[in-house]
Structures are given as C-alpha cells and as structure tokens.
C-alpha positions, 0 to 999 in steps of 0.5 A, spaced: 319 358 262 315 362 257 312 360 250 310 365 246 306 365 239 311 369 234 306 374 231 313 378 230 319 375 228 325 379 231 332 378 229 338 383 232 343 384 226 350 385 228 352 392 229 357 396 226 357 391 220 361 393 213 357 392 207 362 386 205 361 382 212 357 377 209 356 377 202 354 371 197 360 370 192 356 365 188 349 363 187 344 364 193 337 367 194 335 373 190 330 379 191 327 379 198 329 372 200 336 374 199 335 380 204 332 375 209 338 370 208 343 376 210 339 378 216 339 371 218 346 370 217 348 376 221 344 374 227 347 367 227 354 370 226 354 372 234 353 365 235 359 363 231 364 368 235 367 362 238 369 359 231 374 365 231 378 364 238 384 362 234 384 368 230 380 372 225 379 370 218 374 370 213 371 364 211 367 361 205 361 356 206 357 353 201 350 352 203 343 349 201 337 350 204 330 347 203 323 351 202 322 352 209 329 356 209 332 350 213 340 349 212 340 342 208 348 342 207 353 346 209 360 345 207 367 349 208 370 352 202 376 355 205 381 351 210 382 352 217 378 350 224 374 357 223 371 355 217 370 348 219 366 350 226 362 355 222 360 350 217 358 345 223 354 351 226 350 353 220 348 346 218 343 347 224 341 354 222 334 356 218 336 362 213 330 366 212 325 362 207 325 359 200 330 353 197 337 356 194 344 354 194 350 358 194 357 360 197 357 365 202 363 369 205 363 371 212 367 375 216 368 375 223 364 380 228 368 386 230 370 385 237 364 387 242 359 387 238 357 380 239 356 382 247 351 387 245 347 383 241 346 378 247 345 384 251 339 386 247 336 379 246 334 380 253 329 385 252 326 382 246 319 382 248 319 390 249 322 391 242 317 386 239 311 390 243 312 396 238 308 392 233 302 394 236 304 401 234 303 399 227 300 392 226 301 393 218 308 394 219 312 388 215 319 388 214 326 390 217 327 396 221 334 398 222 336 402 228 343 405 229 345 406 236 350 408 241 351 403 247 356 405 253 360 401 257 355 402 263 349 399 258 346 405 257 343 407 250 343 413 246 343 416 239 338 412 237 337 413 229 332 410 224 336 408 218 331 404 215 324 405 216 317 401 216 313 407 219 313 413 223 309 410 229 313 404 229 320 408 229 317 412 234 316 406 239 322 403 237 327 409 239 323 411 245 324 403 248 331 403 246 332 410 249 329 407 256 333 400 256 339 399 260 343 393 258 345 390 265 349 384 262 353 388 257 361 389 259 364 392 253 366 399 251 363 404 248 360 402 241 356 404 235 351 398 233 346 397 228 341 393 229 335 390 225 328 388 227 324 384 223 316 385 224 311 380 221 305 384 222 299 383 226 296 386 232 298 381 237 302 384 243 307 379 247 303 380 253 297 377 250 300 370 249 299 365 254 305 364 259 306 359 265 312 363 268 316 369 266 322 368 261 324 371 253 320 369 248 321 363 243 319 362 236 316 357 232 314 356 224 310 351 222 303 347 223 303 346 230 300 352 234 303 355 241 297 352 244 298 345 242 306 345 244 305 349 250 303 343 254 308 339 252 314 344 254 310 345 260 310 337 262 318 338 262 319 344 266 320 340 272 326 336 269 329 342 266 329 346 272 333 340 275 338 341 269 339 348 271 339 348 278 346 347 279 349 351 273 356 354 273 354 360 269 348 364 268 345 366 261 340 364 256 340 357 253 337 357 246 335 350 244 333 349 236 329 343 234 324 341 229 318 337 230 316 331 225 309 330 223 308 324 227 310 329 233 317 326 235 323 331 235 329 331 230 335 336 229 336 338 236 341 342 237 344 348 242 344 354 238 346 358 244 350 356 250 352 358 257 359 355 257 356 349 262 356 343 257 353 338 263 347 343 263 346 344 256 347 336 255 341 335 260 337 340 257 338 337 250 336 330 253 330 333 256 327 335 249 329 329 246 324 325 248 318 330 248 312 327 244 308 333 241 301 332 237 301 330 230 300 335 225 300 336 217 307 338 216 313 339 220 314 345 225 321 349 227 322 351 234 327 355 237 326 355 245 330 360 250 331 357 257 333 362 262 339 360 267 338 365 273 
C-alpha cells in the first residue's frame, strides 16, 4: 500500500462527454466552484455506471454540500432505480469545495468510456509527476486522446492549457502509456487533470510499499496518518488474499477531530462483496491522532 501526500489533486474526467451530460437545472455553485463541482461529478459518473445496468436514463438529483464540498443531502428528483442508485452513491461524495445546494441532471456515460477512466487511474502517479514541470500551474488541464483497442494512446491534443511546460509533459507521458487493463474498442476520450500547484513530485513522498496514491484533505498530515494505515496492513492483506477478482478498491472515509472514522464507504469495488466488507471492517476500527478539524480521505488498495 502506498500513502501519498496530495500535492497535486488529479481527477480524470469522463471521455467524449457532451456539454449537457452534467448540468445544473436549479441552483448549484457559481464561478470556479461550479467548474470544480462539474469536474467532480464527471469523475464520479464512472463509478455510477452500475446504476444504469437496467437501461440508460437521464436522472436529476437534488444535492446539498457543506463548506468542504462534502455532500450532506442527496435526493432523487426523477423516478426509477437509476435515480435512486445515483442519489445513494452521491450521498458519500465530495464535490469540489464550498457550500451550495441545487439540482443536477446527469446523463449515463457513453459505452466504454468508464473503462478508459479506470485504466487511466492506474497511471495516476505518472500524470501527477508533470506538476514538477511547472509548479505554478494551477487549475484543470484538458487533453483529448484516442484510445485504441490494444490500450495504446495516440492523438494527444491539449484542449485546455495551464502552461506550455505542463502541456509538453502531459502529452509526452500520455503518448508513452499503455492501458493494460483496457478491454474496449477504439474510442475518443477527453480527460481533465486538476493540478493544485507545488513542487513535490510523487516519488518524494513516503511509501511503505508500492501502489497508487490516495488523496486527503483536512487537518491531519500524511505523516500523521501513515502509521495508522500501516498498522492495518496485515489485516488488509488477509482481506484481499483470496479475492475472486483483481483491480483497485477505493475506500472513502472521514476522520473526526477525535481521530475516529465516519462516513466509511467503498467508492470503487472489484465485484467481491466479501473482500470489500472485510476491508471496510478493518478501516472502521482505526484510531487516528486527534486534530483541530476533520480530514477527508480516499485510500486506494490494489488487489493483485
């Protein structure tokens, strides 16, 4: 497992998205906060794909967030199981920053694009490292790419630039990537990479063992949290030892000021309910250091 300080916040936006795929029909954040919320919802949509297994349908969800961007209420405004499912999963989401309330309309993702997003997330460290090319770059860079059936990437074109140096790094990295886990057809994909600035490369952060980088936001530092996570490694290893599938589990939780865990949920699973519940049970009992405020965490655990 690898716990990494989030000097760069990375989000992969769903590919081939139309302008009206995710829109606010009432209220919602304004300005830059609105852009962040749409980006977060677009990222979350890849995890919502199972909600549309019974058929594609546009859904409307009424949302309220607190000052940290964490969703406090999520209510389906359209009928049907898809809307209920989406509302339930968004109830444990964090959508940018800032308190707001509004109703958002979400269309199901295009076939195959969710597979691209999952395959790209495996290479998150390589993309994050481009922050070092321009530590002053802050915002969301958007790159259009073509993903081929064999997992190769071509035609990387910058759609929204943050800086020439960052652009050059991203297009170079993407051109060398091979998405080993992609099993779809040739597809055009548009991804968003959100950078928070700073000169810390991923390799400089402490890591007890290999794995993708989690993210955290709040009072506790990585150094304060890492020993607690590491103390659970033996139990977590036992949980995934006999998993029926491979992939990356994404555990989402909040650490209260007193160090206890709340809002624990499996943001991304591998289709093995027994393994997923075992992992959640291990996190449930963790005791982190006390702090002046809460800390939101997303922790990835690779199931080899």
